[in-house]
C-alpha positions in Angstrom: 17.2 -31.9 -10.9 15.1 -32.6 -13.9 12.1 -33.7 -11.8 12.0 -30.3 -10.1 12.7 -28.2 -13.1 10.2 -25.7 -14.5 10.3 -22.6 -16.6 9.4 -20.0 -14.0 9.2 -19.9 -10.2 7.2 -17.0 -8.6 7.8 -16.7 -4.8 4.8 -15.2 -3.1 1.2 -15.4 -3.9 0.0 -11.9 -3.3 -1.3 -9.6 -6.1 2.1 -9.1 -7.7 3.0 -12.8 -7.7 -0.3 -14.0 -8.9 -0.5 -11.4 -11.7 3.0 -12.4 -12.8 2.2 -16.2 -12.7 -1.1 -15.9 -14.5 0.4 -13.8 -17.2 3.1 -16.5 -17.9 0.7 -19.4 -17.8 -1.7 -17.8 -20.2 1.1 -17.7 -22.7 1.5 -21.5 -22.4 4.4 -21.7 -20.2 5.0 -23.7 -17.0 5.1 -21.6 -13.7 5.1 -22.6 -10.1 3.8 -20.2 -7.5 5.2 -20.7 -4.1 3.3 -19.4 -1.1 4.4 -19.7 2.6 1.0 -19.3 4.0 -1.7 -22.0 4.6 -3.4 -20.5 1.6 -3.0 -17.4 -0.7 -4.0 -14.5 1.3 -3.7 -16.0 4.7 -0.8 -13.8 5.6 -1.5 -10.8 3.4 -2.7 -7.5 4.9 -3.7 -4.2 3.5 -6.1 -1.4 4.2 -9.0 -2.7 2.3 -9.4 -1.6 -1.3 -8.4 -2.9 -4.7 -8.5 -0.7 -7.8 -10.9 -1.7 -10.6 -9.0 -0.7 -13.7 -5.7 -2.4 -13.1 -7.5 -5.5 -11.7 -9.3 -5.8 -15.0 -6.1 -5.9 -16.8 -5.4 -9.2 -15.1 -8.9 -10.4 -14.5 -11.2 -8.7 -17.1 -14.5 -10.1 -15.6 -13.5 -10.1 -12.0 -16.6 -8.2 -10.9 -18.8 -11.1 -11.9 -17.2 -13.8 -9.6 -14.7 -12.1 -7.2 -15.6 -11.9 -3.5 -16.1 -8.1 -3.4 -17.4 -6.2 -0.3 -18.6 -2.8 -1.4 -17.9 -0.4 -4.3 -16.4 2.7 -2.9 -18.4 5.9 -3.7 -17.1 8.2 -1.2 -13.7 9.4 0.2 -13.5 11.3 3.4 -10.4 13.0 4.6 -10.3 13.4 8.4 -7.9 16.0 9.9 -8.0 15.2 13.6 -6.8 17.3 16.6 -6.6 15.8 20.1 -10.4 16.2 20.6 -11.8 17.9 17.4 -11.6 17.3 13.7 -12.3 18.5 10.2 -13.9 16.1 7.7 -13.8 16.8 4.0 -15.9 14.4 1.7 -15.8 13.7 -2.0 -18.4 11.5 -3.7 -18.0 9.7 -7.0 -20.9 7.5 -8.2 -19.7 6.5 -11.5 -21.2 3.5 -13.2 -17.8 1.9 -13.2 -16.4 2.1 -9.7 -12.8 3.2 -9.1 -12.3 0.7 -6.3 -13.8 -2.0 -4.2 -13.3 -3.0 -0.5 -12.3 -6.7 -0.2 -11.0 -9.1 2.5 -7.6 -10.2 1.4 -8.0 -13.7 2.8 -10.9 -14.3 0.3 -9.9 -12.1 -2.6 -6.2 -13.5 -2.8 -7.6 -16.9 -2.6 -9.9 -16.3 -5.4 -7.0 -14.9 -7.5 -5.0 -17.9 -6.8 -8.0 -20.2 -7.8 -8.2 -18.2 -11.1 -4.5 -18.7 -11.7 -4.8 -22.4 -11.1 -7.5 -22.6 -13.8 -4.9 -21.1 -16.2 -2.4 -23.8 -15.4 -0.4 -22.3 -12.6 0.9 -24.9 -10.1 0.4 -23.4 -6.6 2.6 -24.8 -3.8 1.3 -23.6 -0.4 2.7 -23.8 3.1 6.2 -23.7 1.7 9.0 -21.4 2.8 11.7 -20.5 0.3 14.9 -20.3 2.4 17.4 -19.1 -0.2 18.0 -18.7 -3.9 20.2 -21.2 -5.8 22.8 -19.3 -7.8 25.1 -20.8 -10.5 27.6 -18.8 -12.4 26.2 -15.6 -11.0 22.7 -16.4 -12.4 19.7 -17.4 -10.2 18.6 -20.9 -11.3 16.2 -21.9 -8.5 15.1 -21.9 -5.0 15.8 -23.9 -1.8 12.7 -24.6 0.3 12.5 -26.3 3.7 11.6 -29.5 1.9 13.4 -29.6 -1.4 15.0 -27.6 -4.2 13.2 -26.3 -7.3 15.0 -25.1 -10.4 13.8 -22.8 -13.1 15.0 -20.6 -16.0 13.6 -17.4 -14.2 12.7 -16.7 -10.5 10.4 -13.8 -9.7 10.5 -12.5 -6.1 7.1 -11.3 -4.9 7.9 -12.0 -1.3 7.1 -8.7 0.3 8.8 -5.6 1.7 11.2 -7.5 3.8 12.5 -9.5 0.9 15.4 -11.4 2.3 15.9 -13.3 -1.0 16.6 -10.1 -2.9 19.0 -9.1 -0.2 20.7 -12.5 -0.4 21.9 -11.9 -3.9 22.8 -8.2 -3.4 19.9 -6.6 -5.3 19.0 -4.6 -2.2 20.5 -3.7 1.0 19.1 -3.1 4.5 16.0 -1.0 4.8 16.2 2.1 7.0 13.7 2.4 9.7 12.4 5.7 8.2 11.6 3.9 4.9 9.3 1.2 6.2 6.1 1.6 8.2 4.3 -0.8 10.6 0.7 -0.9 9.7 -1.9 -2.4 12.2 -5.5 -3.1 11.5 -8.5 -4.2 13.3 -11.9 -5.4 11.8 -15.1 -4.9 13.6 -18.3 -6.7 12.9 -21.4 -4.5 12.6 -24.7 -5.0 11.1 -25.1 -3.9 7.4 -27.9 -1.5 8.5 -25.6 0.3 11.1 -22.9 0.7 8.6 -25.2 2.2 6.0 -26.7 4.6 8.6 -23.5 5.8 10.2 -21.7 6.3 6.8 -24.7 7.3 4.9 -24.6 4.5 2.3 -26.7 2.2 0.4 -26.3 -1.6 0.6 -23.6 -2.0 -2.1 -21.8 1.3 -1.4 -18.6 1.9 0.4 -16.8 4.8 2.2 -13.1 5.3 2.7 -11.6 7.4 5.5 -8.1 8.8 5.2 -7.0 10.0 8.6 -4.3 12.6 9.4 -3.3 13.6 12.9 -5.1 12.4 15.9 -2.9 9.9 17.9 -0.3 10.4 15.0 0.1 14.2 15.3 3.7 15.1 14.6 4.5 11.6 13.4 5.0 10.3 9.8 1.9 8.2 9.8 -1.6 8.1 8.4 -4.9 6.2 9.5 -7.5 4.6 7.4 -11.0 3.1 7.6 -12.9 1.0 5.2 -16.5 -0.3 5.0 -17.2 -3.9 4.2 -20.5 -5.6 3.8 -20.9 -6.3 7.6 -17.8 -5.0 9.1 -15.5 -1.9 9.3 -11.8 -2.0 9.0 -9.7 0.6 10.9 -6.0 1.0 11.2 -2.9 3.1 10.8 0.6 3.0 9.4 3.5 4.7 11.1 7.3 4.6 10.1 9.4 2.5 12.3 11.7 5.2 13.4 8.7 7.2 14.9 8.0 4.4 17.5 11.5 4.7 18.9 11.4 8.5 18.8 8.1 8.7 20.5 8.5 5.7 22.8 5.1 4.2 21.8 3.7 1.1 20.2 1.4 0.5 17.2 -1.5 -0.8 19.1 -1.2 2.0 21.6 -1.7 4.6 18.7 -4.6 2.5 17.3 -6.4 2.3 20.6 -6.1 6.1 21.0 -7.4 6.7 17.5 -10.4 4.5 18.1 -11.3 6.6 21.1 -11.3 9.9 19.2 -14.7 11.6 19.2 -14.8 11.7 15.4 -13.9 8.0 15.0 -15.5 6.3 18.0 -19.2 6.7 17.0 -18.5 5.0 13.7 -17.3 1.7 15.3 -19.3 1.8 18.5 -20.7 -1.6 19.6 -18.5 -3.4 17.0 -17.3 -6.9 17.8 -13.6 -7.3 17.1 -13.0 -10.0 14.5 -9.3 -9.8 13.8 -6.1 -7.9 14.4 -3.3 -7.9 12.0 0.0 -6.1 11.3 2.2 -5.6 8.2 5.2 -3.8 7.0 4.7 -1.2 4.2 7.6 0.2 2.0 7.6 4.0 2.4 10.9 5.0 0.8 9.5 5.8 -2.6 11.3 6.2 -5.8 14.7 6.8 -4.4 14.7 3.5 -2.4 13.7 1.2 -5.3 16.3 -1.6 -5.5 17.8 -3.1 -8.5 14.7 -5.0 -9.9 16.2 -7.2 -12.5 19.3 -9.5 -12.6 20.5 -12.6 -14.3 17.6 -15.1 -13.9 15.7 -13.0 -11.5 13.1 -10.1 -11.3 11.5 -8.3 -8.3 7.9 -7.1 -8.1 5.4 -5.5 -5.8 6.3 -4.5 -2.3 9.6 -6.4 -2.6 10.5 -3.7 -5.2 9.2 -1.0 -2.9 6.5 -0.1 -5.3 4.0 1.9 -3.2 2.7 5.4 -3.9 2.1 6.5 -0.3 0.6 9.9 -1.2 -2.2 8.3 -3.2 -2.5 5.2 -1.1 -1.8 3.0 -4.1 -0.1 -0.4 -3.6 -2.1 -3.2 -5.0 -2.4 -1.7 -8.4 1.3 -1.1 -8.7 1.9 -4.7 -7.5 -0.5 -6.1 -10.1 0.9 -4.1 -13.0 4.6 -4.7 -12.1 3.7 -8.5 -11.8 2.1 -8.4 -15.3 5.1 -6.6 -16.8 7.5 -9.1 -15.2 5.4 -11.9 -16.5 5.5 -10.4 -20.1 9.2 -10.0 -19.8 9.5 -13.7 -18.7 7.5 -14.8 -21.8 9.7 -12.8 -24.1 13.0 -14.2 -22.4 11.6 -17.8 -22.6 10.9 -17.4 -26.3 14.5 -16.4 -26.9 16.1 -18.7 -24.3 17.9 -15.8 -22.9 17.7 -15.2 -19.1 20.6 -12.8 -18.7 20.4 -9.6 -16.8 20.4 -7.7 -20.1 17.4 -9.8 -21.3 15.4 -9.4 -18.1 16.2 -5.7 -18.0 13.3 -5.4 -20.4 11.1 -5.4 -17.3 12.7 -2.3 -15.9 12.4 -0.6 -19.2 8.7 -1.4 -19.4 8.1 -0.4 -15.8 9.6 2.9 -16.4 7.3 3.5 -19.5 4.3 2.8 -17.3 2.5 5.0 -14.8 4.0 3.0 -11.9 7.5 4.4 -12.2 6.4 7.7 -13.7 4.2 8.4 -10.7 6.8 7.3 -8.2 9.4 9.5 -9.9 6.9 12.5 -9.8 6.9 12.1 -6.0 10.6 11.3 -5.6 11.1 14.2 -3.3 8.0 13.9 -1.2 9.4 11.7 1.6 12.5 13.9 1.9 10.3 17.0 2.4 7.9 15.2 4.8 10.8 13.8 6.9 12.5 17.2 7.1 9.4 19.3 7.8 7.0 16.6 9.5 6.5 18.8 12.6 5.1 21.5 10.2 3.0 19.4 7.9 1.9 16.6 10.2 1.3 18.7 13.3 1.3 22.5 13.1 -0.8 23.0 10.0 -3.1 20.2 10.8 -3.8 21.9 14.2 -4.2 25.3 12.4 -6.9 23.8 10.0 -8.9 22.7 13.1 -8.4 26.0 14.8 -9.6 27.9 11.7 -12.9 25.9 11.8 -13.3 26.3 15.5 -12.9 30.1 15.1 -15.1 30.2 12.0 -18.0 28.4 13.7 -17.7 30.1 17.1 -20.6 32.3 18.4 -19.1 34.1 21.4 -20.2 37.8 21.0 -16.6 38.7 19.6 -16.6 40.6 16.4 -15.7 38.4 13.5 -12.9 40.7 12.3 -11.2 40.3 15.6 -11.5 36.6 15.4 -10.0 36.7 12.0 -7.1 38.8 12.9 -6.4 36.8 16.1 -6.2 33.7 14.0 -3.8 35.3 11.5 -1.6 36.7 14.4 -1.4 33.2 16.0 0.6 32.0 12.9 3.4 34.5 13.7 3.3 34.2 17.6 3.3 30.4 17.6 5.8 29.9 14.7 8.7 32.1 13.7 8.8 33.9 10.3 11.9 31.9 9.5 10.1 28.5 10.0 7.2 29.8 8.0 9.5 30.7 5.1 11.2 27.3 5.4 7.8 25.6 5.0 6.8 27.8 2.1 10.0 27.0 0.1 9.8 23.4 0.9 6.2 23.4 -0.7 7.5 25.4 -3.8 10.4 22.9 -4.1 8.1 19.9 -3.9 5.6 21.4 -6.4 8.5 22.3 -8.8 9.7 18.7 -8.8 6.1 17.4 -9.3 4.8 19.8 -12.0 7.9 21.0 -13.7 11.1 19.0 -13.3 
């Protein structure tokens, strides 16, 4: 046992796990980081952007050496009908970028290399089968090859964390609380990307896509520009696929054919296809995140702000706070649930839990009124612009009144009032309560 004993074991070498491990190592403690993939990032998938400010908290000078693609200067919000669409654009060209596009295979590997420089021992291509528990305290992990023991184990093993479930810190995830995200990356010359998205060489553009092939479903699409490729994908909750009798790749194929989207990836060469599970349950679905000898971080703790498309930043900060808690616990020699509960307290003080609590009712409202907010009103936005831009010899006042009347004709007053009060209830919980 003594040969495989260390102070902390972190399971999962994604942003949360690496942030945790490097925080502990910088304090002079021994930490082993276990990754099931061939290398860190080989199995990690996300839309395409990391946020600069929280990344600097872990890697202050990351912009100098990290494998970054483009600095994002523009957000476009595309509301798609079946054949038409409305695109709203916001540009922000601050000297310090808000986010960068990255390729996870490269970026996570870079983070892991930085962690190794700080003394983290990285064990790759190793699957943790189960946790070792003694006297109701987690004391190590069983891998397919051997057992490792530690004072503290941190779980950063993703949304489908079977290890957290094993020790009763979380139950089964409902299909409505997890999304399947599928993504494709298309190779395009830098000049074509710059021309199609109106960018300079180092500038990037993010598309957030509503509707289209996902009309009426709880799902969103995305597109990110890299140096010489474009990433496009979507995420839809699992229960939607059963309800609508469709598959993720079918929705993505249909999205790529939309008249607003197709010209942006035209003639691109498919480089990769990937799929990933994303936690969508929000604040109300966060499991118990600390127990005797164990903490849970990142996606495994359901820490995703789906409204603002934030996940990597929450993962990094949760990993950092768990790492700091581990350092305090090691200094005291106390690895009890009460000691490690410091992590929960610090997380609740941070923006991570405050933001998730702010939007705690969002998913309930969206699930209840998805036909309204993810179909009916999206269609009405496009109908408005179709009407507003029409030149058909019909008086504009007539067009306006016809548009207003269509609300009542196509949707009952009762349903409109339900939508209105749902919005008021949501705003009340966000701004006041």
